[in-house]
GUDOVO-888603 format. One record per residue: residue in one letter; x, y, z of N, C-alpha, C in turn. Coordinates in pm, whole numbers, plus 50000, padded with zeros to 5 digits. Atoms other than C-alpha are relative to their C-alpha. Layout:
<atoms>
ATOM, A, X, Y, Z, X, Y, Z, X, Y, Z
...
</atoms>
This chain:
<atoms>
ATOM, M, 49859, 49940, 49995, 83017, 58339, 41746, 50017, 50054, 50131
ATOM, R, 49942, 49916, 49884, 83178, 58425, 42078, 50126, 50033, 50017
ATOM, Y, 49872, 49949, 49989, 83465, 58671, 42128, 49969, 50142, 50056
ATOM, D, 50024, 49892, 49908, 83503, 58977, 42293, 50093, 50129, 49942
ATOM, L, 49929, 49879, 50049, 83664, 59350, 42239, 50128, 49985, 50026
ATOM, S, 49840, 50062, 49982, 83995, 59191, 42413, 50079, 49930, 49856
ATOM, D, 49971, 50076, 50117, 84026, 58952, 42123, 50013, 50053, 49885
ATOM, L, 50017, 49917, 50129, 83941, 59213, 41863, 50143, 50097, 49991
ATOM, R, 49885, 49898, 49976, 84228, 59429, 42004, 50119, 49938, 49989
ATOM, L, 49885, 50096, 50014, 84462, 59145, 42023, 50027, 49999, 49863
ATOM, F, 49987, 50024, 50154, 84401, 59054, 41663, 50039, 50112, 49898
ATOM, V, 49980, 49873, 50052, 84425, 59422, 41548, 50141, 50021, 50012
ATOM, A, 49860, 49993, 49923, 84771, 59439, 41760, 50104, 49918, 49906
ATOM, V, 49927, 50111, 50062, 84912, 59119, 41577, 50012, 50037, 49845
ATOM, A, 50001, 49984, 50137, 84802, 59200, 41238, 50067, 50133, 49946
ATOM, E, 49953, 49892, 50066, 84899, 59554, 41228, 50168, 49992, 50043
ATOM, A, 49899, 50036, 49963, 85249, 59434, 41392, 50049, 49900, 49900
ATOM, Q, 49963, 50116, 50079, 85253, 59138, 41154, 50112, 49909, 50069
ATOM, S, 49902, 50078, 49907, 85428, 58953, 41440, 49930, 49957, 50109
ATOM, L, 50092, 50066, 49855, 85264, 58725, 41736, 50065, 50060, 50102
ATOM, T, 49928, 49946, 49889, 85529, 58824, 41970, 49969, 50157, 49990
ATOM, R, 50000, 49839, 49997, 85533, 59222, 41877, 49853, 50035, 50063
ATOM, G, 50153, 49967, 49943, 85150, 59198, 41895, 49943, 49968, 50140
ATOM, A, 50046, 50018, 49851, 85117, 59023, 42217, 50056, 50116, 50105
ATOM, G, 49934, 49924, 49898, 85351, 59252, 42380, 49913, 50163, 49976
ATOM, R, 50093, 49885, 50013, 85131, 59545, 42247, 49869, 49986, 50087
ATOM, A, 50134, 50011, 49910, 84827, 59384, 42407, 50027, 49934, 50152
ATOM, H, 49976, 50049, 49843, 85025, 59302, 42731, 49989, 49851, 50054
ATOM, L, 50043, 50134, 49990, 85007, 58925, 42677, 50131, 49923, 49964
ATOM, A, 49887, 50091, 50021, 85265, 58641, 42673, 49962, 49952, 49860
ATOM, P, 50031, 50050, 50097, 85306, 58514, 42330, 49936, 49867, 49995
ATOM, S, 50068, 50110, 49975, 85167, 58178, 42443, 49848, 50011, 50028
ATOM, S, 50126, 49978, 49980, 84861, 58314, 42582, 49900, 50095, 49870
ATOM, A, 50063, 49944, 50125, 84816, 58560, 42268, 49950, 49893, 49866
ATOM, S, 50038, 50068, 50106, 84834, 58274, 42024, 49886, 49884, 50028
ATOM, H, 50140, 50088, 49961, 84580, 58032, 42253, 49872, 50108, 49982
ATOM, R, 50145, 49913, 50001, 84336, 58339, 42243, 49971, 50000, 49836
ATOM, L, 50041, 49970, 50135, 84369, 58388, 41855, 49958, 49858, 49946
ATOM, Q, 50042, 50129, 50041, 84339, 58015, 41791, 49836, 49982, 50038
ATOM, R, 50157, 50029, 49963, 83990, 58034, 41978, 49930, 50093, 49905
ATOM, L, 50049, 49919, 50081, 83910, 58335, 41796, 49965, 49938, 49883
ATOM, E, 50005, 50062, 50116, 83953, 58151, 41464, 49915, 49899, 49998
ATOM, A, 50113, 50103, 49976, 83758, 57863, 41593, 49827, 50048, 50023
ATOM, A, 50112, 49922, 50004, 83512, 58098, 41670, 49921, 50027, 49898
ATOM, L, 50026, 49975, 50158, 83484, 58229, 41323, 49990, 49885, 49904
ATOM, G, 50006, 50106, 50089, 83540, 57926, 41157, 50081, 50010, 49872
ATOM, T, 49951, 49955, 50131, 83796, 58070, 40936, 50156, 50019, 50069
ATOM, A, 49889, 49942, 49972, 84179, 58101, 40941, 50009, 50164, 49989
ATOM, L, 49968, 49856, 49982, 84285, 58469, 41028, 50123, 50032, 49962
ATOM, F, 49844, 49981, 50029, 84664, 58435, 40982, 50061, 49869, 49933
ATOM, V, 49899, 50106, 50075, 84917, 58267, 40747, 50117, 50024, 50078
ATOM, R, 49902, 49999, 49924, 85207, 58170, 40981, 50118, 49956, 49905
ATOM, R, 49904, 50038, 50098, 85539, 58210, 40816, 50108, 50025, 50102
ATOM, A, 49909, 50011, 49920, 85891, 58192, 40929, 50002, 50154, 50079
ATOM, R, 49929, 49856, 49961, 85957, 58588, 40982, 49844, 50076, 50079
ATOM, G, 50139, 49977, 49971, 85598, 58637, 41115, 49876, 49951, 49985
ATOM, V, 50121, 50082, 50045, 85229, 58619, 41042, 49969, 50112, 49868
ATOM, E, 50080, 49895, 50107, 85018, 58797, 40756, 49855, 49949, 50004
ATOM, P, 50141, 50013, 49993, 84637, 58829, 40747, 49962, 49943, 49878
ATOM, T, 50061, 50060, 50115, 84444, 58597, 40525, 49886, 50098, 49943
ATOM, R, 50114, 49913, 50057, 84156, 58742, 40311, 49894, 50027, 50112
ATOM, A, 50102, 50007, 49865, 83913, 58667, 40609, 50068, 50095, 50093
ATOM, G, 49949, 49911, 49898, 84173, 58838, 40841, 49994, 50137, 49952
ATOM, E, 50055, 49872, 50043, 84162, 59152, 40633, 49864, 50044, 49990
ATOM, A, 50141, 49943, 49981, 83813, 59178, 40617, 49958, 50022, 50140
ATOM, L, 50036, 49982, 49847, 83797, 59128, 41000, 50103, 50141, 50045
ATOM, L, 49892, 49897, 49950, 84090, 59396, 41045, 49923, 50121, 49958
ATOM, R, 50096, 49837, 50036, 83870, 59660, 40834, 49877, 50012, 50082
ATOM, H, 50113, 50005, 49901, 83579, 59566, 41048, 50025, 50049, 50127
ATOM, A, 49966, 49956, 49862, 83754, 59588, 41374, 50045, 50153, 50014
ATOM, R, 49946, 49831, 49997, 83903, 59943, 41298, 49885, 50068, 49995
ATOM, Q, 50143, 49951, 49965, 83540, 60050, 41248, 49949, 50016, 50110
ATOM, V, 50030, 50033, 49866, 83459, 59897, 41560, 50063, 50102, 50095
ATOM, F, 49933, 49907, 49895, 83688, 60092, 41749, 49992, 50135, 49994
ATOM, A, 50005, 49893, 50055, 83651, 60396, 41556, 49869, 50048, 50063
ATOM, R, 50130, 49951, 49965, 83295, 60411, 41647, 49986, 49991, 50145
ATOM, L, 50012, 50034, 49876, 83356, 60310, 41998, 50063, 50141, 50065
ATOM, E, 49923, 49872, 49960, 83591, 60616, 42036, 49884, 50121, 49973
ATOM, Q, 50107, 49912, 50020, 83321, 60836, 41903, 49886, 49985, 50093
ATOM, M, 50125, 50010, 49901, 83070, 60694, 42135, 50039, 50073, 50128
ATOM, H, 50000, 49952, 49882, 83261, 60775, 42436, 50048, 50142, 49987
ATOM, A, 49982, 49878, 50002, 83343, 61127, 42292, 49846, 50068, 49983
ATOM, D, 50149, 49933, 49959, 82970, 61179, 42285, 49928, 49991, 50104
ATOM, L, 50045, 50038, 49882, 82913, 61042, 42595, 50077, 50101, 50109
ATOM, A, 49938, 49892, 49909, 83181, 61262, 42771, 49919, 50116, 50072
ATOM, P, 50095, 49864, 49969, 82940, 61570, 42759, 49915, 49987, 50133
ATOM, F, 50086, 50037, 49894, 82704, 61402, 42986, 50076, 49969, 50159
ATOM, A, 49920, 50020, 49886, 82964, 61300, 43235, 50063, 50131, 50063
ATOM, A, 49967, 49866, 49974, 83053, 61689, 43240, 49903, 50036, 50053
ATOM, G, 50102, 49920, 49988, 82707, 61780, 43337, 49895, 50048, 49881
ATOM, V, 50096, 49939, 50103, 82586, 61846, 42980, 49901, 49887, 49967
ATOM, R, 50107, 50059, 50011, 82245, 61670, 42957, 49960, 49966, 49868
ATOM, G, 50007, 50023, 50130, 82207, 61661, 42575, 50076, 50056, 49909
ATOM, H, 49909, 49961, 50134, 82381, 61672, 42244, 49939, 50017, 49877
ATOM, V, 50087, 49999, 50117, 82267, 61779, 41912, 50114, 50006, 49902
ATOM, A, 49894, 49995, 50101, 82503, 61683, 41605, 49939, 50102, 49864
ATOM, L, 50026, 49898, 50122, 82486, 61990, 41336, 50075, 50014, 49920
ATOM, W, 49915, 49977, 50112, 82644, 61998, 40986, 49942, 50115, 49942
ATOM, A, 50011, 49877, 50056, 82647, 62305, 40804, 50117, 50051, 49885
ATOM, N, 49890, 49970, 50116, 82802, 62453, 40476, 50106, 50133, 50061
ATOM, T, 49893, 49873, 49940, 83101, 62728, 40493, 49950, 50112, 50022
ATOM, H, 50071, 49844, 49984, 82872, 63017, 40463, 49963, 49996, 50148
ATOM, A, 50030, 50002, 49851, 82692, 62904, 40774, 50078, 50014, 50114
ATOM, T, 49898, 50003, 49909, 82961, 62813, 40952, 50110, 50104, 50035
ATOM, H, 49950, 49887, 50008, 83157, 63098, 40905, 49931, 50150, 50027
ATOM, G, 50073, 49863, 50012, 82902, 63368, 40918, 49895, 49982, 50091
ATOM, F, 50131, 49977, 49900, 82557, 63336, 41093, 50001, 49905, 50127
ATOM, L, 50008, 50101, 49903, 82608, 63017, 41310, 50078, 50037, 50120
ATOM, P, 49933, 49989, 49839, 82870, 63135, 41589, 49926, 50067, 50072
ATOM, G, 50105, 49932, 49904, 82636, 63421, 41691, 49874, 49920, 50022
ATOM, D, 50150, 50062, 49976, 82307, 63204, 41670, 50020, 49880, 50076
ATOM, L, 49983, 50089, 49910, 82484, 62922, 41832, 50012, 50047, 50148
ATOM, A, 49952, 49947, 49885, 82633, 63144, 42107, 49856, 49995, 50089
ATOM, G, 50129, 49955, 49932, 82269, 63259, 42193, 49938, 49879, 50036
ATOM, F, 50112, 50115, 49969, 82103, 62920, 42178, 50054, 49928, 50113
ATOM, L, 49933, 50058, 49896, 82386, 62772, 42425, 49988, 50065, 50114
ATOM, R, 50030, 49924, 49891, 82367, 63040, 42664, 49844, 49977, 50046
ATOM, A, 50151, 50044, 49946, 81975, 62976, 42673, 49976, 49859, 50036
ATOM, N, 50015, 50143, 49975, 82025, 62606, 42696, 50142, 49938, 50020
ATOM, P, 49881, 50075, 49928, 82349, 62532, 42926, 49969, 49848, 50020
ATOM, Q, 49999, 50156, 49976, 82229, 62159, 42937, 50035, 49960, 49888
ATOM, V, 49976, 50067, 50128, 82293, 62115, 42585, 50141, 50017, 49930
ATOM, G, 49879, 50002, 50066, 82601, 62053, 42385, 49976, 49977, 49847
ATOM, V, 50023, 50000, 50157, 82645, 62111, 41995, 50143, 49954, 49936
ATOM, T, 49899, 50010, 50075, 82895, 61941, 41769, 49975, 50063, 49872
ATOM, L, 49997, 49948, 50117, 82940, 62149, 41467, 50107, 49952, 49926
ATOM, E, 49931, 50050, 50065, 83080, 62012, 41162, 49974, 50059, 49857
ATOM, E, 49994, 49935, 50125, 83164, 62164, 40793, 49993, 49904, 49875
ATOM, H, 50001, 50095, 50122, 83039, 61976, 40467, 49909, 50107, 49922
ATOM, T, 50052, 49920, 50117, 82914, 62095, 40130, 49829, 49947, 50033
ATOM, S, 50122, 50035, 49987, 82509, 62125, 40091, 49965, 49863, 49967
ATOM, P, 50030, 50121, 50040, 82477, 61821, 39911, 50021, 49890, 50085
ATOM, E, 49954, 50093, 49936, 82652, 61590, 40146, 49917, 50054, 50127
ATOM, I, 50108, 49968, 49844, 82435, 61773, 40467, 49867, 49934, 49931
ATOM, V, 50133, 50034, 50055, 82114, 61691, 40247, 49971, 49852, 50025
ATOM, M, 50010, 50158, 50013, 82203, 61314, 40195, 50018, 49943, 50144
ATOM, A, 49939, 50099, 49859, 82347, 61252, 40558, 49859, 50037, 50087
ATOM, V, 50111, 49978, 49917, 82014, 61408, 40701, 49888, 49891, 49954
ATOM, A, 50091, 50102, 50113, 81791, 61205, 40440, 50033, 49855, 50069
ATOM, R, 49941, 50116, 49967, 81993, 60905, 40547, 49974, 49982, 50170
ATOM, G, 50018, 49984, 49878, 81939, 60973, 40911, 50120, 50001, 50082
ATOM, E, 49890, 49996, 49914, 82309, 60998, 41005, 49991, 50146, 50068
ATOM, V, 49976, 49895, 49877, 82266, 61351, 41164, 49849, 50029, 49981
ATOM, E, 50128, 49968, 49965, 81953, 61524, 41271, 49971, 50148, 49916
ATOM, V, 50028, 49870, 50027, 81982, 61899, 41184, 50136, 50038, 49899
ATOM, G, 49915, 49963, 50058, 82181, 62052, 40885, 49951, 50158, 49992
ATOM, V, 50043, 49844, 50077, 82219, 62433, 40731, 50042, 49979, 49860
ATOM, V, 49963, 50012, 50147, 82219, 62420, 40360, 49995, 50140, 49927
ATOM, A, 50049, 49863, 50114, 82225, 62670, 40052, 49917, 49941, 49874
ATOM, E, 50050, 50062, 50138, 82087, 62410, 39807, 49927, 49887, 50035
ATOM, R, 50086, 50119, 49973, 81822, 62136, 39776, 50075, 49876, 49905
ATOM, V, 49987, 50090, 50095, 81898, 61797, 39639, 49863, 49893, 49951
ATOM, E, 50096, 50046, 50052, 81647, 61652, 39427, 49984, 49853, 50036
ATOM, G, 50026, 50136, 49931, 81487, 61342, 39554, 50017, 49959, 50129
ATOM, A, 49981, 49992, 49854, 81616, 61393, 39908, 49859, 50039, 50065
ATOM, E, 50126, 49980, 49962, 81307, 61313, 40131, 50044, 50089, 50165
ATOM, V, 49946, 49904, 49883, 81400, 61623, 40377, 49910, 50094, 50006
ATOM, E, 50068, 49874, 49992, 81224, 61926, 40519, 50087, 50107, 50010
ATOM, L, 49918, 49844, 50012, 81350, 62293, 40446, 49972, 50080, 50052
ATOM, L, 50064, 49928, 49913, 81303, 62542, 40689, 50073, 50140, 49963
ATOM, P, 49918, 49862, 50033, 81426, 62939, 40589, 50070, 50042, 50138
ATOM, Y, 49934, 49969, 49896, 81686, 63030, 40803, 50050, 50159, 49975
ATOM, R, 49947, 49884, 50070, 81884, 63313, 40645, 50020, 50040, 49873
ATOM, A, 50001, 49934, 50120, 81882, 63546, 40350, 50152, 50032, 49947
ATOM, D, 49861, 49928, 50037, 82248, 63615, 40169, 50012, 49934, 49848
ATOM, R, 50000, 50000, 50146, 82392, 63633, 39814, 50136, 49997, 49998
ATOM, L, 49857, 50029, 50056, 82743, 63549, 39668, 50039, 50117, 49947
ATOM, V, 49935, 49899, 50082, 82947, 63845, 39569, 50120, 49975, 49976
ATOM, L, 49825, 50012, 50041, 83271, 63895, 39389, 50048, 50128, 50039
ATOM, I, 49928, 49881, 49940, 83503, 64131, 39561, 50130, 49995, 49930
ATOM, T, 49895, 49945, 50070, 83794, 64296, 39400, 50109, 50106, 50081
ATOM, P, 49905, 49850, 49959, 84099, 64544, 39481, 49960, 50101, 49931
ATOM, A, 50053, 49837, 50029, 83992, 64914, 39460, 50036, 50001, 49867
ATOM, A, 49950, 49978, 50121, 84226, 64918, 39166, 49996, 49948, 49875
ATOM, H, 50036, 50123, 50108, 84110, 64637, 38962, 49908, 50045, 49909
ATOM, P, 50078, 49944, 50092, 83947, 64711, 38621, 49849, 49958, 50045
ATOM, L, 50138, 50033, 49990, 83652, 64508, 38743, 49926, 50072, 50104
ATOM, A, 50033, 49950, 49858, 83616, 64704, 39044, 49885, 50157, 49944
ATOM, A, 50074, 49869, 50041, 83451, 64985, 38818, 49843, 49946, 49954
ATOM, Q, 50124, 50074, 50045, 83151, 64734, 38705, 49891, 50007, 50104
ATOM, A, 50123, 50002, 49902, 82798, 64729, 38847, 50008, 49809, 50046
ATOM, S, 49980, 50143, 49995, 82810, 64350, 38796, 50076, 49916, 49902
ATOM, A, 49917, 50091, 50092, 82993, 64048, 38604, 49935, 49862, 50022
ATOM, R, 50031, 50170, 50007, 82934, 63699, 38510, 50118, 49930, 50036
ATOM, F, 49898, 50071, 49935, 83135, 63430, 38665, 50071, 49958, 49894
ATOM, A, 49929, 49994, 50137, 83254, 63330, 38314, 50100, 50100, 49996
ATOM, D, 49907, 49880, 50061, 83395, 63678, 38243, 50104, 50001, 50093
ATOM, V, 49881, 49979, 49879, 83629, 63674, 38568, 50074, 49878, 50030
ATOM, L, 49911, 50140, 49979, 83772, 63319, 38553, 50138, 50015, 49952
ATOM, E, 49858, 49971, 50051, 84080, 63458, 38370, 50107, 50069, 50111
ATOM, H, 49923, 49961, 49882, 84182, 63620, 38684, 50030, 49919, 50154
ATOM, P, 49949, 50084, 49859, 84377, 63496, 38996, 49898, 49988, 50121
ATOM, F, 50100, 50008, 49912, 84143, 63413, 39313, 50045, 49963, 50111
ATOM, V, 49972, 50034, 49835, 84185, 63406, 39679, 49877, 49919, 50047
ATOM, M, 50121, 50060, 49971, 83991, 63133, 39809, 50036, 49928, 50161
ATOM, L, 49984, 50100, 49895, 83908, 62927, 40132, 50068, 49883, 49976
ATOM, H, 49909, 50107, 50015, 84128, 62643, 40195, 49932, 49872, 49940
ATOM, A, 50031, 50138, 50054, 84076, 62303, 39983, 49921, 49920, 50090
ATOM, G, 50061, 50080, 49894, 83811, 62121, 40148, 49860, 50083, 50056
ATOM, S, 50100, 49918, 49959, 83580, 62379, 40249, 49888, 49987, 49908
ATOM, A, 50113, 50010, 50096, 83225, 62392, 40120, 50013, 50072, 49881
ATOM, I, 49971, 49898, 50114, 83275, 62715, 39935, 50088, 49972, 49891
ATOM, H, 49873, 49988, 50093, 83599, 62628, 39773, 49952, 49868, 49884
ATOM, T, 50029, 50078, 50128, 83418, 62304, 39617, 49889, 50025, 49926
ATOM, F, 50123, 49924, 50068, 83101, 62481, 39524, 50055, 50062, 49881
ATOM, T, 49968, 49896, 50113, 83306, 62742, 39332, 50063, 49907, 49903
ATOM, T, 49908, 50092, 50107, 83555, 62471, 39161, 49897, 49927, 49919
ATOM, N, 50093, 50075, 50074, 83244, 62267, 39083, 49935, 50135, 49882
ATOM, A, 50074, 49865, 50086, 83085, 62614, 38930, 50090, 50037, 49856
ATOM, A, 49900, 50004, 50122, 83397, 62646, 38720, 50020, 49882, 49908
ATOM, A, 49978, 50125, 50099, 83414, 62305, 38587, 49868, 50017, 49934
ATOM, A, 50101, 49978, 50086, 83073, 62337, 38476, 49973, 50044, 49857
ATOM, L, 49979, 49911, 50142, 83190, 62592, 38243, 50106, 49926, 49905
ATOM, G, 49841, 50053, 50066, 83478, 62378, 38125, 50098, 50074, 50042
ATOM, R, 49909, 49947, 49952, 83700, 62594, 38320, 50045, 49963, 50121
ATOM, H, 49945, 50077, 49854, 83956, 62573, 38609, 50010, 50154, 50064
ATOM, L, 49982, 49921, 49916, 83975, 62828, 38894, 50156, 50011, 50008
ATOM, D, 49842, 49949, 50000, 84345, 63009, 38904, 50007, 50044, 50150
ATOM, V, 49988, 49951, 49834, 84385, 62999, 39303, 50108, 50043, 50043
ATOM, R, 49861, 49946, 49976, 84653, 63227, 39375, 50058, 49927, 50148
ATOM, I, 49983, 50023, 49852, 84622, 63164, 39767, 49876, 49970, 50069
ATOM, Q, 50116, 50056, 49956, 84406, 62981, 39981, 50022, 50022, 50154
ATOM, V, 50011, 49950, 49861, 84345, 63097, 40338, 49884, 49933, 50110
ATOM, R, 50095, 50087, 49905, 84113, 62992, 40662, 49889, 50072, 50038
ATOM, S, 50102, 49942, 49970, 83861, 63259, 40673, 49941, 50091, 49896
ATOM, F, 50040, 49844, 50090, 83657, 63529, 40491, 50076, 50123, 50020
ATOM, E, 49935, 49867, 49995, 83800, 63807, 40670, 50138, 49976, 49926
ATOM, A, 49854, 49996, 50077, 84135, 63675, 40536, 49996, 50009, 49839
ATOM, V, 50053, 49988, 50130, 83982, 63651, 40194, 49993, 50160, 49974
ATOM, C, 50012, 49852, 50024, 83897, 64020, 40217, 50115, 50072, 50012
ATOM, R, 49871, 49918, 49958, 84235, 64123, 40354, 50053, 49979, 49878
ATOM, M, 49919, 50052, 50083, 84397, 63931, 40090, 49968, 50101, 49862
ATOM, V, 50048, 49903, 50122, 84186, 64079, 39791, 50034, 50132, 49992
ATOM, G, 49969, 49862, 49966, 84191, 64438, 39942, 50164, 50000, 49947
ATOM, A, 49816, 49949, 50027, 84591, 64408, 39924, 50035, 49984, 49846
ATOM, G, 49961, 50059, 50157, 84565, 64283, 39527, 50054, 49902, 49985
ATOM, V, 49932, 50126, 50054, 84641, 63944, 39528, 49907, 49941, 49923
ATOM, G, 50106, 50038, 50103, 84330, 63857, 39360, 49851, 50008, 50019
ATOM, L, 50163, 49967, 50001, 83955, 63829, 39318, 49948, 49895, 50109
ATOM, G, 50031, 50097, 49911, 83738, 63651, 39590, 49851, 49996, 49958
ATOM, L, 50136, 50051, 50015, 83401, 63487, 39589, 49951, 49972, 50160
ATOM, V, 50045, 49994, 49896, 83218, 63559, 39926, 49870, 50014, 50025
ATOM, P, 50160, 49939, 49979, 82856, 63584, 40067, 50005, 50151, 50065
ATOM, R, 50006, 49868, 49989, 82758, 63936, 40100, 50035, 50049, 50153
ATOM, S, 49958, 49987, 49883, 82727, 63897, 40462, 50132, 50003, 50094
ATOM, A, 49880, 50014, 49972, 83082, 63798, 40509, 50135, 50097, 49976
ATOM, V, 49916, 49879, 50047, 83224, 64116, 40333, 50047, 50103, 50124
ATOM, T, 49918, 49909, 49895, 83485, 64299, 40578, 50054, 50116, 49924
ATOM, T, 49932, 49869, 50062, 83556, 64669, 40493, 50053, 50072, 50129
ATOM, G, 49951, 49915, 49886, 83593, 64843, 40842, 50095, 49937, 50042
ATOM, G, 49888, 50053, 49911, 83925, 64826, 41009, 50130, 49961, 49891
ATOM, L, 49899, 50035, 50078, 84086, 64750, 40673, 50084, 50080, 49921
ATOM, R, 49940, 49852, 50088, 84356, 64988, 40499, 49969, 49992, 49877
ATOM, E, 50038, 49982, 50140, 84273, 64853, 40163, 49863, 49901, 49981
ATOM, P, 50095, 50100, 50005, 83916, 64723, 40170, 49959, 49980, 49872
ATOM, P, 50043, 50034, 50139, 83785, 64527, 39869, 49905, 50082, 49973
ATOM, T, 50154, 49931, 50055, 83524, 64661, 39643, 49907, 49892, 49944
ATOM, V, 50088, 50089, 50030, 83178, 64469, 39587, 49953, 49990, 49864
ATOM, V, 50044, 49980, 50129, 83099, 64380, 39255, 49849, 49872, 49987
ATOM, E, 50144, 50101, 49973, 82725, 64186, 39217, 50035, 49874, 49892
ATOM, L, 50005, 50128, 50081, 82747, 63831, 39076, 49903, 49973, 49889
ATOM, D, 50112, 49985, 50107, 82517, 63823, 38768, 49968, 49834, 49976
ATOM, E, 50039, 50155, 50034, 82431, 63429, 38814, 49897, 49968, 50090
ATOM, P, 50123, 50017, 49909, 82122, 63273, 38933, 50037, 49935, 50129
ATOM, W, 49955, 50083, 49857, 82300, 63055, 39175, 50072, 50064, 50135
ATOM, A, 49926, 49898, 49893, 82470, 63357, 39341, 49878, 49999, 50136
ATOM, Q, 50082, 49983, 49908, 82154, 63385, 39548, 50029, 49860, 50092
ATOM, R, 50001, 50112, 49910, 82220, 63156, 39872, 49937, 50003, 50093
ATOM, D, 50074, 50009, 49881, 81959, 63154, 40111, 50049, 49886, 50066
ATOM, L, 49950, 50129, 49912, 82041, 62940, 40398, 49867, 49939, 50048
ATOM, Q, 50085, 50058, 49945, 81794, 62677, 40510, 50046, 49886, 50116
ATOM, V, 49994, 50087, 49883, 81755, 62463, 40823, 49956, 49857, 49945
ATOM, C, 50067, 50131, 50068, 81709, 62095, 40683, 50012, 49891, 50091
ATOM, V, 50039, 50135, 49883, 81584, 61800, 40896, 49927, 49897, 49906
ATOM, R, 50066, 50101, 50100, 81437, 61462, 40794, 49851, 50025, 50043
ATOM, R, 50135, 49975, 50007, 81106, 61525, 40952, 50005, 50084, 50136
ATOM, R, 50006, 49911, 49876, 81048, 61815, 41222, 49942, 49923, 50074
ATOM, A, 50087, 50039, 49896, 80785, 61648, 41384, 50063, 49866, 50090
ATOM, A, 49923, 50088, 49957, 81033, 61365, 41448, 50130, 49999, 50086
ATOM, L, 49890, 49975, 49946, 81307, 61537, 41590, 50019, 49974, 50187
ATOM, S, 50002, 50006, 49832, 81441, 61472, 41954, 49992, 50134, 50073
ATOM, G, 50022, 49864, 49914, 81400, 61727, 42229, 50091, 50118, 49974
ATOM, F, 49918, 49904, 50001, 81704, 61909, 42224, 50025, 50051, 49808
ATOM, A, 49976, 49998, 50147, 81752, 61877, 41847, 49853, 50105, 49946
ATOM, A, 50095, 49935, 50019, 81390, 62029, 41814, 50021, 50146, 50049
ATOM, A, 49977, 49886, 49930, 81489, 62297, 42050, 50075, 50111, 49882
ATOM, L, 49889, 49948, 50078, 81811, 62389, 41817, 49894, 50084, 49858
ATOM, V, 50065, 49972, 50145, 81589, 62404, 41486, 49909, 50110, 50026
ATOM, D, 50079, 49868, 49969, 81334, 62633, 41660, 50048, 50140, 50016
ATOM, S, 49900, 49881, 49996, 81631, 62863, 41772, 50042, 50045, 49850
ATOM, L, 49923, 49946, 50115, 81782, 62887, 41416, 49868, 50038, 49886
ATOM, A, 50109, 49972, 50085, 81445, 62891, 41224, 49894, 50116, 50054
ATOM, G, 50050, 49876, 49967, 81343, 63174, 41425, 50075, 50108, 50007
ATOM, A, 49923, 49906, 49988, 81646, 63362, 41408, 49930, 50113, 49862
ATOM, P, 50074, 49903, 50107, 81578, 63721, 41188, 50080, 49950, 49893
ATOM, A, 49962, 50009, 50138, 81617, 63665, 40809, 50112, 50102, 49955
</atoms>
């Protein structure tokens, strides 16, 4: 098969416009030239890509398959350009790091800032995902370094200690639960909650913990940071479930009260996750050494 990216771009333009004329215009080609190039592409692939109709064109099943793959190709090209851009700006190394909500909003900002100051030639891309997603992505080799709070059975990865922490319940000071030293998760689900936004790793984790009990969370409001959770809880909006390290009390007019969560899964020690530490690239190994050496 012989075809190039220009052919694929033309094909995508025509398929999305469902018109040879409009698609050719998007590709800055005359319709006759575009038609000739599409015929050559079909000949190279050995199959028709479009059904020609009076009012335009429509992809065949083969055309739909090619359109799906072509979009993926161009998405990967865009990602490649984004990954290479830091090198043009003088950054000579890059590490992709996935982390759960706890790490992303808690310990990592300060620890990454220190690493980047010490390694000005390195860039880091940080993405937030749930711990199981991170472990499986590392096991598949899709990302070199992750920070997680739980392991996945059967996943062939190495876990290195990073930070120790624990999930706690926070309540308004006047709430009846505030007088308790500890509480079970099942016993507080009747109350409304203040949560991080849907899609955040801790939102998914907490929702799953409620579902495991056959219950649902009553989410009163969703916010973008643990500090906002603390402010909303302190103001009496609802209860919150946050890492102890993320509890904010100083500077708040109405600080929340901390109640221990009496659940085995409340201990959320963070670990650095890698496929095989000895096989890491140089910059990824430096990042892992920095995180694994952070004070527990």
